[in-house]
Structure formats: structure tokens, C-alpha cells
N, CA, C and O atoms as a GROMACS GRO file, in nm:
protein
  532
    1UNK      N    1   1.144   0.899  -0.621
    1UNK     CA    2   1.093   1.010  -0.700
    1UNK      C    3   1.172   1.134  -0.660
    1UNK      O    4   1.199   1.156  -0.542
    2UNK      N    5   1.209   1.213  -0.758
    2UNK     CA    6   1.291   1.329  -0.724
    2UNK      C    7   1.204   1.442  -0.670
    2UNK      O    8   1.081   1.439  -0.681
    3UNK      N    9   1.269   1.541  -0.611
    3UNK     CA   10   1.196   1.649  -0.544
    3UNK      C   11   1.116   1.735  -0.642
    3UNK      O   12   1.012   1.790  -0.604
    4UNK      N   13   1.163   1.748  -0.766
    4UNK     CA   14   1.089   1.826  -0.865
    4UNK      C   15   0.955   1.761  -0.896
    4UNK      O   16   0.852   1.829  -0.899
    5UNK      N   17   0.955   1.630  -0.918
    5UNK     CA   18   0.831   1.558  -0.945
    5UNK      C   19   0.740   1.563  -0.823
    5UNK      O   20   0.620   1.584  -0.836
    6UNK      N   21   0.797   1.544  -0.706
    6UNK     CA   22   0.719   1.549  -0.583
    6UNK      C   23   0.653   1.685  -0.565
    6UNK      O   24   0.535   1.691  -0.528
    7UNK      N   25   0.725   1.791  -0.589
    7UNK     CA   26   0.670   1.926  -0.577
    7UNK      C   27   0.559   1.948  -0.679
    7UNK      O   28   0.456   2.009  -0.647
    8UNK      N   29   0.579   1.900  -0.799
    8UNK     CA   30   0.477   1.915  -0.903
    8UNK      C   31   0.350   1.838  -0.866
    8UNK      O   32   0.240   1.890  -0.882
    9UNK      N   33   0.364   1.716  -0.816
    9UNK     CA   34   0.249   1.635  -0.778
    9UNK      C   35   0.173   1.698  -0.662
    9UNK      O   36   0.050   1.690  -0.657
   10UNK      N   37   0.244   1.761  -0.570
   10UNK     CA   38   0.177   1.821  -0.454
   10UNK      C   39   0.091   1.941  -0.493
   10UNK      O   40   0.000   1.979  -0.420
   11UNK      N   41   0.119   2.002  -0.609
   11UNK     CA   42   0.041   2.117  -0.656
   11UNK      C   43  -0.083   2.077  -0.734
   11UNK      O   44  -0.167   2.163  -0.765
   12UNK      N   45  -0.097   1.951  -0.768
   12UNK     CA   46  -0.211   1.907  -0.847
   12UNK      C   47  -0.336   1.906  -0.761
   12UNK      O   48  -0.333   1.862  -0.646
   13UNK      N   49  -0.448   1.955  -0.817
   13UNK     CA   50  -0.571   1.959  -0.739
   13UNK      C   51  -0.620   1.818  -0.706
   13UNK      O   52  -0.612   1.727  -0.788
   14UNK      N   53  -0.670   1.803  -0.585
   14UNK     CA   54  -0.724   1.674  -0.542
   14UNK      C   55  -0.876   1.677  -0.537
   14UNK      O   56  -0.940   1.572  -0.540
   15UNK      N   57  -0.932   1.795  -0.529
   15UNK     CA   58  -1.078   1.807  -0.526
   15UNK      C   59  -1.118   1.933  -0.601
   15UNK      O   60  -1.034   2.019  -0.631
   16UNK      N   61  -1.245   1.943  -0.630
   16UNK     CA   62  -1.300   2.058  -0.702
   16UNK      C   63  -1.232   2.077  -0.838
   16UNK      O   64  -1.211   2.189  -0.882
   17UNK      N   65  -1.199   1.966  -0.903
   17UNK     CA   66  -1.143   1.972  -1.037
   17UNK      C   67  -1.254   2.008  -1.135
   17UNK      O   68  -1.372   2.001  -1.099
   18UNK      N   69  -1.219   2.046  -1.254
   18UNK     CA   70  -1.319   2.080  -1.355
   18UNK      C   71  -1.421   1.970  -1.378
   18UNK      O   72  -1.541   1.996  -1.375
   19UNK      N   73  -1.375   1.846  -1.402
   19UNK     CA   74  -1.471   1.736  -1.423
   19UNK      C   75  -1.560   1.713  -1.301
   19UNK      O   76  -1.679   1.684  -1.315
   20UNK      N   77  -1.504   1.724  -1.182
   20UNK     CA   78  -1.584   1.705  -1.060
   20UNK      C   79  -1.688   1.816  -1.046
   20UNK      O   80  -1.802   1.789  -1.010
   21UNK      N   81  -1.650   1.938  -1.074
   21UNK     CA   82  -1.745   2.050  -1.063
   21UNK      C   83  -1.857   2.036  -1.166
   21UNK      O   84  -1.972   2.066  -1.136
   22UNK      N   85  -1.825   1.991  -1.286
   22UNK     CA   86  -1.927   1.969  -1.389
   22UNK      C   87  -2.025   1.861  -1.344
   22UNK      O   88  -2.145   1.874  -1.366
   23UNK      N   89  -1.974   1.755  -1.282
   23UNK     CA   90  -2.059   1.648  -1.233
   23UNK      C   91  -2.148   1.698  -1.119
   23UNK      O   92  -2.266   1.665  -1.114
   24UNK      N   93  -2.092   1.776  -1.028
   24UNK     CA   94  -2.172   1.833  -0.919
   24UNK      C   95  -2.287   1.918  -0.975
   24UNK      O   96  -2.400   1.909  -0.927
   25UNK      N   97  -2.256   1.999  -1.075
   25UNK     CA   98  -2.358   2.085  -1.136
   25UNK      C   99  -2.469   2.000  -1.198
   25UNK      O  100  -2.588   2.032  -1.184
   26UNK      N  101  -2.431   1.894  -1.268
   26UNK     CA  102  -2.530   1.804  -1.329
   26UNK      C  103  -2.615   1.735  -1.222
   26UNK      O  104  -2.736   1.720  -1.240
   27UNK      N  105  -2.552   1.695  -1.112
   27UNK     CA  106  -2.628   1.632  -1.003
   27UNK      C  107  -2.728   1.732  -0.945
   27UNK      O  108  -2.844   1.698  -0.923
   28UNK      N  109  -2.683   1.852  -0.922
   28UNK     CA  110  -2.770   1.954  -0.865
   28UNK      C  111  -2.888   1.981  -0.958
   28UNK      O  112  -3.002   1.994  -0.913
   29UNK      N  113  -2.862   1.989  -1.088
   29UNK     CA  114  -2.969   2.010  -1.186
   29UNK      C  115  -3.067   1.894  -1.189
   29UNK      O  116  -3.185   1.913  -1.219
   30UNK      N  117  -3.019   1.775  -1.157
   30UNK     CA  118  -3.105   1.657  -1.154
   30UNK      C  119  -3.180   1.645  -1.021
   30UNK      O  120  -3.251   1.547  -0.999
   31UNK      N  121  -3.164   1.742  -0.933
   31UNK     CA  122  -3.234   1.741  -0.806
   31UNK      C  123  -3.164   1.665  -0.695
   31UNK      O  124  -3.223   1.640  -0.590
   32UNK      N  125  -3.041   1.628  -0.717
   32UNK     CA  126  -2.967   1.553  -0.616
   32UNK      C  127  -2.891   1.650  -0.526
   32UNK      O  128  -2.826   1.743  -0.574
   33UNK      N  129  -2.898   1.626  -0.396
   33UNK     CA  130  -2.824   1.707  -0.300
   33UNK      C  131  -2.718   1.617  -0.237
   33UNK      O  132  -2.743   1.499  -0.212
   34UNK      N  133  -2.603   1.672  -0.212
   34UNK     CA  134  -2.488   1.590  -0.176
   34UNK      C  135  -2.394   1.668  -0.086
   34UNK      O  136  -2.406   1.789  -0.068
   35UNK      N  137  -2.299   1.594  -0.033
   35UNK     CA  138  -2.185   1.654   0.036
   35UNK      C  139  -2.060   1.614  -0.041
   35UNK      O  140  -2.065   1.527  -0.128
   36UNK      N  141  -1.949   1.677  -0.009
   36UNK     CA  142  -1.826   1.648  -0.082
   36UNK      C  143  -1.713   1.612   0.014
   36UNK      O  144  -1.707   1.659   0.128
   37UNK      N  145  -1.624   1.528  -0.036
   37UNK     CA  146  -1.499   1.494   0.034
   37UNK      C  147  -1.520   1.450   0.178
   37UNK      O  148  -1.457   1.503   0.270
   38UNK      N  149  -1.607   1.352   0.199
   38UNK     CA  150  -1.632   1.301   0.334
   38UNK      C  151  -1.514   1.220   0.383
   38UNK      O  152  -1.492   1.107   0.340
   39UNK      N  153  -1.437   1.279   0.473
   39UNK     CA  154  -1.316   1.213   0.521
   39UNK      C  155  -1.346   1.099   0.618
   39UNK      O  156  -1.255   1.023   0.653
   40UNK      N  157  -1.472   1.086   0.662
   40UNK     CA  158  -1.506   0.976   0.753
   40UNK      C  159  -1.541   0.847   0.677
   40UNK      O  160  -1.571   0.746   0.739
   41UNK      N  161  -1.537   0.851   0.544
   41UNK     CA  162  -1.564   0.732   0.463
   41UNK      C  163  -1.435   0.685   0.396
   41UNK      O  164  -1.348   0.766   0.366
   42UNK      N  165  -1.424   0.555   0.373
   42UNK     CA  166  -1.304   0.503   0.306
   42UNK      C  167  -1.282   0.571   0.171
   42UNK      O  168  -1.375   0.583   0.091
   43UNK      N  169  -1.161   0.616   0.147
   43UNK     CA  170  -1.125   0.676   0.021
   43UNK      C  171  -1.162   0.822   0.006
   43UNK      O  172  -1.131   0.883  -0.096
   44UNK      N  173  -1.227   0.880   0.107
   44UNK     CA  174  -1.270   1.021   0.102
   44UNK      C  175  -1.337   1.052  -0.033
   44UNK      O  176  -1.281   1.124  -0.115
   45UNK      N  177  -1.458   0.997  -0.054
   45UNK     CA  178  -1.527   1.015  -0.183
   45UNK      C  179  -1.541   1.162  -0.222
   45UNK      O  180  -1.555   1.250  -0.138
   46UNK      N  181  -1.537   1.185  -0.354
   46UNK     CA  182  -1.550   1.320  -0.406
   46UNK      C  183  -1.690   1.376  -0.381
   46UNK      O  184  -1.706   1.492  -0.344
   47UNK      N  185  -1.791   1.292  -0.401
   47UNK     CA  186  -1.931   1.333  -0.386
   47UNK      C  187  -2.004   1.222  -0.311
   47UNK      O  188  -1.985   1.104  -0.340
   48UNK      N  189  -2.087   1.260  -0.214
   48UNK     CA  190  -2.157   1.161  -0.132
   48UNK      C  191  -2.305   1.194  -0.125
   48UNK      O  192  -2.343   1.308  -0.096
   49UNK      N  193  -2.388   1.094  -0.151
   49UNK     CA  194  -2.532   1.104  -0.130
   49UNK      C  195  -2.563   1.017  -0.008
   49UNK      O  196  -2.581   0.896  -0.020
   50UNK      N  197  -2.569   1.080   0.107
   50UNK     CA  198  -2.574   1.008   0.234
   50UNK      C  199  -2.698   0.923   0.252
   50UNK      O  200  -2.688   0.808   0.294
   51UNK      N  201  -2.816   0.977   0.219
   51UNK     CA  202  -2.940   0.900   0.240
   51UNK      C  203  -2.940   0.770   0.163
   51UNK      O  204  -2.990   0.668   0.211
   52UNK      N  205  -2.884   0.772   0.044
   52UNK     CA  206  -2.880   0.653  -0.040
   52UNK      C  207  -2.752   0.572  -0.018
   52UNK      O  208  -2.737   0.462  -0.072
   53UNK      N  209  -2.660   0.626   0.059
   53UNK     CA  210  -2.532   0.561   0.084
   53UNK      C  211  -2.458   0.532  -0.046
   53UNK      O  212  -2.416   0.419  -0.073
   54UNK      N  213  -2.443   0.638  -0.125
   54UNK     CA  214  -2.371   0.630  -0.252
   54UNK      C  215  -2.247   0.719  -0.243
   54UNK      O  216  -2.256   0.838  -0.210
   55UNK      N  217  -2.132   0.660  -0.271
   55UNK     CA  218  -2.005   0.733  -0.272
   55UNK      C  219  -1.956   0.739  -0.416
   55UNK      O  220  -1.944   0.637  -0.483
   56UNK      N  221  -1.928   0.862  -0.462
   56UNK     CA  222  -1.890   0.881  -0.601
   56UNK      C  223  -1.748   0.934  -0.610
   56UNK      O  224  -1.708   1.024  -0.536
   57UNK      N  225  -1.673   0.875  -0.700
   57UNK     CA  226  -1.536   0.915  -0.725
   57UNK      C  227  -1.522   0.958  -0.871
   57UNK      O  228  -1.569   0.888  -0.961
   58UNK      N  229  -1.460   1.071  -0.893
   58UNK     CA  230  -1.431   1.118  -1.028
   58UNK      C  231  -1.284   1.087  -1.052
   58UNK      O  232  -1.195   1.150  -0.995
   59UNK      N  233  -1.260   0.989  -1.137
   59UNK     CA  234  -1.126   0.938  -1.158
   59UNK      C  235  -1.058   1.005  -1.277
   59UNK      O  236  -1.114   1.013  -1.386
   60UNK      N  237  -0.937   1.053  -1.254
   60UNK     CA  238  -0.856   1.108  -1.362
   60UNK      C  239  -0.799   0.997  -1.447
   60UNK      O  240  -0.756   0.894  -1.395
   61UNK      N  241  -0.799   1.018  -1.577
   61UNK     CA  242  -0.753   0.915  -1.671
   61UNK      C  243  -0.609   0.872  -1.643
   61UNK      O  244  -0.577   0.753  -1.647
   62UNK      N  245  -0.522   0.967  -1.616
   62UNK     CA  246  -0.383   0.932  -1.590
   62UNK      C  247  -0.368   0.858  -1.458
   62UNK      O  248  -0.310   0.749  -1.454
   63UNK      N  249  -0.421   0.914  -1.351
   63UNK     CA  250  -0.396   0.862  -1.216
   63UNK      C  251  -0.462   0.728  -1.188
   63UNK      O  252  -0.417   0.654  -1.101
   64UNK      N  253  -0.568   0.696  -1.262
   64UNK     CA  254  -0.640   0.572  -1.234
   64UNK      C  255  -0.633   0.473  -1.351
   64UNK      O  256  -0.698   0.368  -1.349
   65UNK      N  257  -0.554   0.506  -1.451
   65UNK     CA  258  -0.525   0.410  -1.558
   65UNK      C  259  -0.639   0.384  -1.654
   65UNK      O  260  -0.670   0.269  -1.684
   66UNK      N  261  -0.701   0.490  -1.704
   66UNK     CA  262  -0.807   0.476  -1.804
   66UNK      C  263  -0.754   0.401  -1.926
   66UNK      O  264  -0.649   0.437  -1.981
   67UNK      N  265  -0.826   0.297  -1.968
   67UNK     CA  266  -0.783   0.218  -2.084
   67UNK      C  267  -0.786   0.300  -2.212
   67UNK      O  268  -0.711   0.272  -2.306
   68UNK      N  269  -0.872   0.401  -2.216
   68UNK     CA  270  -0.888   0.483  -2.336
   68UNK      C  271  -0.787   0.599  -2.342
   68UNK      O  272  -0.732   0.629  -2.448
   69UNK      N  273  -0.763   0.665  -2.228
   69UNK     CA  274  -0.681   0.786  -2.228
   69UNK      C  275  -0.557   0.779  -2.139
   69UNK      O  276  -0.472   0.868  -2.146
   70UNK      N  277  -0.545   0.678  -2.058
   70UNK     CA  278  -0.432   0.669  -1.966
   70UNK      C  279  -0.302   0.649  -2.041
   70UNK      O  280  -0.297   0.579  -2.143
   71UNK      N  281  -0.197   0.710  -1.991
   71UNK     CA  282  -0.065   0.698  -2.053
   71UNK      C  283   0.037   0.663  -1.946
   71UNK      O  284   0.012   0.681  -1.827
   72UNK      N  285   0.148   0.615  -1.989
   72UNK     CA  286   0.258   0.584  -1.898
   72UNK      C  287   0.376   0.670  -1.939
   72UNK      O  288   0.422   0.662  -2.053
   73UNK      N  289   0.425   0.754  -1.849
   73UNK     CA  290   0.538   0.841  -1.883
   73UNK      C  291   0.660   0.761  -1.931
   73UNK      O  292   0.682   0.647  -1.889
   74UNK      N  293   0.737   0.822  -2.017
   74UNK     CA  294   0.858   0.756  -2.069
   74UNK      C  295   0.968   0.752  -1.964
   74UNK      O  296   1.041   0.653  -1.955
   75UNK      N  297   0.980   0.857  -1.885
   75UNK     CA  298   1.082   0.860  -1.781
   75UNK      C  299   1.034   0.783  -1.659
   75UNK      O  300   0.917   0.793  -1.621
   76UNK      N  301   1.121   0.708  -1.598
   76UNK     CA  302   1.090   0.631  -1.477
   76UNK      C  303   0.969   0.539  -1.498
   76UNK      O  304   0.885   0.525  -1.410
   77UNK      N  305   0.961   0.478  -1.614
   77UNK     CA  306   0.845   0.397  -1.654
   77UNK      C  307   0.808   0.290  -1.551
   77UNK      O  308   0.691   0.273  -1.517
   78UNK      N  309   0.908   0.221  -1.502
   78UNK     CA  310   0.881   0.112  -1.406
   78UNK      C  311   0.819   0.168  -1.278
   78UNK      O  312   0.724   0.111  -1.224
   79UNK      N  313   0.876   0.279  -1.230
   79UNK     CA  314   0.822   0.342  -1.108
   79UNK      C  315   0.678   0.385  -1.129
   79UNK      O  316   0.592   0.361  -1.044
   80UNK      N  317   0.650   0.450  -1.243
   80UNK     CA  318   0.514   0.497  -1.271
   80UNK      C  319   0.416   0.382  -1.287
   80UNK      O  320   0.303   0.390  -1.241
   81UNK      N  321   0.459   0.275  -1.353
   81UNK     CA  322   0.372   0.159  -1.371
   81UNK      C  323   0.331   0.103  -1.234
   81UNK      O  324   0.215   0.069  -1.212
   82UNK      N  325   0.427   0.094  -1.145
   82UNK     CA  326   0.400   0.044  -1.009
   82UNK      C  327   0.308   0.140  -0.934
   82UNK      O  328   0.215   0.097  -0.866
   83UNK      N  329   0.334   0.270  -0.945
   83UNK     CA  330   0.253   0.372  -0.878
   83UNK      C  331   0.107   0.366  -0.925
   83UNK      O  332   0.015   0.366  -0.844
   84UNK      N  333   0.087   0.362  -1.057
   84UNK     CA  334  -0.049   0.363  -1.111
   84UNK      C  335  -0.123   0.232  -1.079
   84UNK      O  336  -0.243   0.234  -1.054
   85UNK      N  337  -0.053   0.121  -1.079
   85UNK     CA  338  -0.114  -0.006  -1.038
   85UNK      C  339  -0.154   0.000  -0.891
   85UNK      O  340  -0.259  -0.051  -0.853
   86UNK      N  341  -0.069   0.061  -0.809
   86UNK     CA  342  -0.103   0.080  -0.668
   86UNK      C  343  -0.229   0.164  -0.650
   86UNK      O  344  -0.310   0.137  -0.561
   87UNK      N  345  -0.245   0.265  -0.734
   87UNK     CA  346  -0.367   0.348  -0.729
   87UNK      C  347  -0.491   0.263  -0.758
   87UNK      O  348  -0.592   0.274  -0.689
   88UNK      N  349  -0.482   0.180  -0.861
   88UNK     CA  350  -0.597   0.095  -0.897
   88UNK      C  351  -0.628  -0.004  -0.784
   88UNK      O  352  -0.744  -0.029  -0.753
   89UNK      N  353  -0.524  -0.061  -0.724
   89UNK     CA  354  -0.544  -0.155  -0.613
   89UNK      C  355  -0.608  -0.084  -0.493
   89UNK      O  356  -0.696  -0.140  -0.427
   90UNK      N  357  -0.564   0.038  -0.464
   90UNK     CA  358  -0.622   0.116  -0.355
   90UNK      C  359  -0.769   0.145  -0.383
   90UNK      O  360  -0.851   0.138  -0.292
   91UNK      N  361  -0.804   0.176  -0.508
   91UNK     CA  362  -0.944   0.198  -0.545
   91UNK      C  363  -1.028   0.074  -0.514
   91UNK      O  364  -1.137   0.085  -0.458
   92UNK      N  365  -0.978  -0.041  -0.550
   92UNK     CA  366  -1.051  -0.166  -0.524
   92UNK      C  367  -1.069  -0.189  -0.375
   92UNK      O  368  -1.176  -0.231  -0.331
   93UNK      N  369  -0.965  -0.162  -0.296
   93UNK     CA  370  -0.974  -0.181  -0.150
   93UNK      C  371  -1.077  -0.087  -0.089
   93UNK      O  372  -1.159  -0.130  -0.007
   94UNK      N  373  -1.074   0.040  -0.126
   94UNK     CA  374  -1.168   0.135  -0.067
   94UNK      C  375  -1.311   0.103  -0.110
   94UNK      O  376  -1.404   0.121  -0.031
   95UNK      N  377  -1.330   0.056  -0.233
   95UNK     CA  378  -1.464   0.016  -0.278
   95UNK      C  379  -1.515  -0.101  -0.194
   95UNK      O  380  -1.632  -0.104  -0.155
   96UNK      N  381  -1.428  -0.196  -0.166
   96UNK     CA  382  -1.466  -0.312  -0.082
   96UNK      C  383  -1.497  -0.267   0.060
   96UNK      O  384  -1.592  -0.317   0.121
   97UNK      N  385  -1.418  -0.174   0.113
   97UNK     CA  386  -1.445  -0.123   0.248
   97UNK      C  387  -1.580  -0.051   0.253
   97UNK      O  388  -1.655  -0.066   0.349
   98UNK      N  389  -1.611   0.025   0.151
   98UNK     CA  390  -1.741   0.092   0.145
   98UNK      C  391  -1.854  -0.010   0.138
   98UNK      O  392  -1.954   0.003   0.208
   99UNK      N  393  -1.838  -0.112   0.055
   99UNK     CA  394  -1.940  -0.216   0.043
   99UNK      C  395  -1.962  -0.287   0.177
   99UNK      O  396  -2.075  -0.320   0.212
  100UNK      N  397  -1.855  -0.310   0.250
  100UNK     CA  398  -1.864  -0.377   0.380
  100UNK      C  399  -1.949  -0.299   0.480
  100UNK      O  400  -2.007  -0.358   0.571
  101UNK      N  401  -1.957  -0.167   0.463
  101UNK     CA  402  -2.038  -0.087   0.556
  101UNK      C  403  -2.169  -0.040   0.491
  101UNK      O  404  -2.234   0.052   0.540
  102UNK      N  405  -2.208  -0.105   0.380
  102UNK     CA  406  -2.338  -0.081   0.319
  102UNK      C  407  -2.346   0.031   0.218
  102UNK      O  408  -2.455   0.078   0.185
  103UNK      N  409  -2.233   0.074   0.169
  103UNK     CA  410  -2.231   0.182   0.070
  103UNK      C  411  -2.203   0.127  -0.069
  103UNK      O  412  -2.142   0.022  -0.084
  104UNK      N  413  -2.249   0.200  -0.171
  104UNK     CA  414  -2.219   0.168  -0.310
  104UNK      C  415  -2.116   0.271  -0.357
  104UNK      O  416  -2.134   0.391  -0.339
  105UNK      N  417  -2.009   0.222  -0.417
  105UNK     CA  418  -1.908   0.312  -0.473
  105UNK      C  419  -1.926   0.316  -0.624
  105UNK      O  420  -1.931   0.213  -0.691
  106UNK      N  421  -1.935   0.436  -0.677
  106UNK     CA  422  -1.943   0.455  -0.822
  106UNK      C  423  -1.822   0.536  -0.866
  106UNK      O  424  -1.780   0.631  -0.799
  107UNK      N  425  -1.768   0.498  -0.980
  107UNK     CA  426  -1.655   0.570  -1.037
  107UNK      C  427  -1.694   0.621  -1.175
  107UNK      O  428  -1.751   0.548  -1.256
  108UNK      N  429  -1.663   0.746  -1.200
  108UNK     CA  430  -1.682   0.805  -1.331
  108UNK      C  431  -1.549   0.861  -1.377
  108UNK      O  432  -1.478   0.926  -1.301
  109UNK      N  433  -1.515   0.835  -1.503
  109UNK     CA  434  -1.393   0.890  -1.559
  109UNK      C  435  -1.411   1.038  -1.583
  109UNK      O  436  -1.522   1.084  -1.608
  110UNK      N  437  -1.304   1.113  -1.577
  110UNK     CA  438  -1.310   1.257  -1.596
  110UNK      C  439  -1.366   1.297  -1.732
  110UNK      O  440  -1.414   1.409  -1.748
  111UNK      N  441  -1.361   1.207  -1.830
  111UNK     CA  442  -1.409   1.240  -1.964
  111UNK      C  443  -1.553   1.195  -1.990
  111UNK      O  444  -1.606   1.220  -2.098
  112UNK      N  445  -1.616   1.130  -1.894
  112UNK     CA  446  -1.751   1.078  -1.916
  112UNK      C  447  -1.855   1.188  -1.923
  112UNK      O  448  -1.838   1.296  -1.865
  113UNK      N  449  -1.963   1.160  -1.994
  113UNK     CA  450  -2.074   1.254  -2.010
  113UNK      C  451  -2.141   1.274  -1.874
  113UNK      O  452  -2.193   1.179  -1.815
  114UNK      N  453  -2.141   1.398  -1.826
  114UNK     CA  454  -2.194   1.425  -1.692
  114UNK      C  455  -2.346   1.409  -1.686
  114UNK      O  456  -2.399   1.371  -1.582
  115UNK      N  457  -2.416   1.436  -1.795
  115UNK     CA  458  -2.561   1.420  -1.796
  115UNK      C  459  -2.598   1.273  -1.780
  115UNK      O  460  -2.691   1.239  -1.707
  116UNK      N  461  -2.526   1.188  -1.849
  116UNK     CA  462  -2.550   1.044  -1.837
  116UNK      C  463  -2.516   0.996  -1.695
  116UNK      O  464  -2.589   0.915  -1.638
  117UNK      N  465  -2.406   1.043  -1.642
  117UNK     CA  466  -2.368   1.005  -1.506
  117UNK      C  467  -2.475   1.049  -1.406
  117UNK      O  468  -2.509   0.974  -1.314
  118UNK      N  469  -2.530   1.169  -1.424
  118UNK     CA  470  -2.634   1.218  -1.334
  118UNK      C  471  -2.759   1.131  -1.344
  118UNK      O  472  -2.823   1.104  -1.242
  119UNK      N  473  -2.795   1.087  -1.463
  119UNK     CA  474  -2.912   0.998  -1.479
  119UNK      C  475  -2.889   0.866  -1.408
  119UNK      O  476  -2.978   0.815  -1.340
  120UNK      N  477  -2.769   0.811  -1.422
  120UNK     CA  478  -2.736   0.684  -1.357
  120UNK      C  479  -2.746   0.699  -1.205
  120UNK      O  480  -2.808   0.617  -1.137
  121UNK      N  481  -2.684   0.804  -1.153
  121UNK     CA  482  -2.681   0.824  -1.008
  121UNK      C  483  -2.821   0.853  -0.956
  121UNK      O  484  -2.859   0.802  -0.850
  122UNK      N  485  -2.898   0.933  -1.027
  122UNK     CA  486  -3.035   0.964  -0.983
  122UNK      C  487  -3.120   0.837  -0.978
  122UNK      O  488  -3.196   0.817  -0.884
  123UNK      N  489  -3.106   0.751  -1.078
  123UNK     CA  490  -3.180   0.625  -1.079
  123UNK      C  491  -3.142   0.537  -0.960
  123UNK      O  492  -3.228   0.478  -0.896
  124UNK      N  493  -3.013   0.528  -0.932
  124UNK     CA  494  -2.968   0.448  -0.818
  124UNK      C  495  -3.014   0.512  -0.688
  124UNK      O  496  -3.053   0.441  -0.595
  125UNK      N  497  -3.009   0.645  -0.680
  125UNK     CA  498  -3.055   0.715  -0.560
  125UNK      C  499  -3.204   0.684  -0.535
  125UNK      O  500  -3.243   0.656  -0.421
  126UNK      N  501  -3.286   0.688  -0.640
  126UNK     CA  502  -3.428   0.659  -0.626
  126UNK      C  503  -3.449   0.514  -0.580
  126UNK      O  504  -3.532   0.488  -0.493
  127UNK      N  505  -3.374   0.424  -0.638
  127UNK     CA  506  -3.384   0.282  -0.601
  127UNK      C  507  -3.345   0.261  -0.455
  127UNK      O  508  -3.416   0.191  -0.382
  128UNK      N  509  -3.237   0.320  -0.411
  128UNK     CA  510  -3.186   0.296  -0.275
  128UNK      C  511  -3.264   0.370  -0.168
  128UNK      O  512  -3.262   0.330  -0.051
  129UNK      N  513  -3.333   0.478  -0.205
  129UNK     CA  514  -3.411   0.552  -0.106
  129UNK      C  515  -3.559   0.518  -0.112
  129UNK      O  516  -3.635   0.557  -0.023
  130UNK      N  517  -3.600   0.445  -0.215
  130UNK     CA  518  -3.741   0.408  -0.230
  130UNK      C  519  -3.828   0.527  -0.270
  130UNK      O  520  -3.949   0.526  -0.247
  131UNK      N  521  -3.767   0.628  -0.328
  131UNK     CA  522  -3.842   0.747  -0.368
  131UNK      C  523  -3.865   0.747  -0.518
  131UNK      O  524  -3.787   0.690  -0.595
  132UNK      N  525  -3.972   0.811  -0.557
  132UNK     CA  526  -4.004   0.823  -0.700
  132UNK      C  527  -3.979   0.964  -0.747
  132UNK      O  528  -3.983   1.060  -0.668
  133UNK      N  529  -3.955   0.976  -0.877
  133UNK     CA  530  -3.944   1.104  -0.947
  133UNK      C  531  -3.867   1.203  -0.880
  133UNK      O  532  -3.852   1.314  -0.931
   0.00000   0.00000   0.00000
């Protein structure tokens, strides 16, 4: 990869992206309290609900190969195909590592409805903590 591409990639936000912030806001409105970017967990999840042991990742369509919106650049196609496949494989590995230590990993695409995601997560949180309403 050339230095121009490398420099551009290094400037891309890794956390607190617009979709992630919208999801956090929806979680907070749903009564869920969380921490962010826990580096002590595999994959450094974007959002963590510790009591329920739920790790949430907000996946970008390009970087994680969304079937609906993901694209493959025309330049250096082979390199990008390998890079994006490696990202998907890494996601699978970190999800398995989380499962091995009793955590559930959830992935939401950056374009998904945040209200629906909050309902899903709240339901799972209630189930895993044994709490109602």
C-alpha cells in the first residue's frame, strides 16, 4: 500500500463515528447504560454492556464487506479484496474469542435502524440479566 493511502486510512475515525453515536443515543434512550471501546476484550468492542456480557460492534459497510453497500475499489483490487476478507475473518475470530469467555458479540451495520437495534439489544440485555422492563 502506498504512503498516500496509508496516511488517508490513518485519518479515518475508529470510534465515535456518526452511526456509533446514533446507536449510543438510542441505547441511552432505551435505558441501557454502557461503556465504550473496552480494550480488555477481544476486538475492542465499540459498545459494551458489562452486566449482560454483550459486546457490540458497529460495522462500516466498506470495511466489513456489507453485501448491500460494500464496494471494492477499482485500483489495487486484489489487495483490497484480500484486506477486506481479512477484516471479515478477524471479526469471526474475535467473536469466537468473546464467546469462549462467555460474551455475546452483536454486529450492526452502519446503515441499520438504530431504534430497532436498541430494541434487540435491550431484549437480549433483559434476557441475560434476568431483569424485566
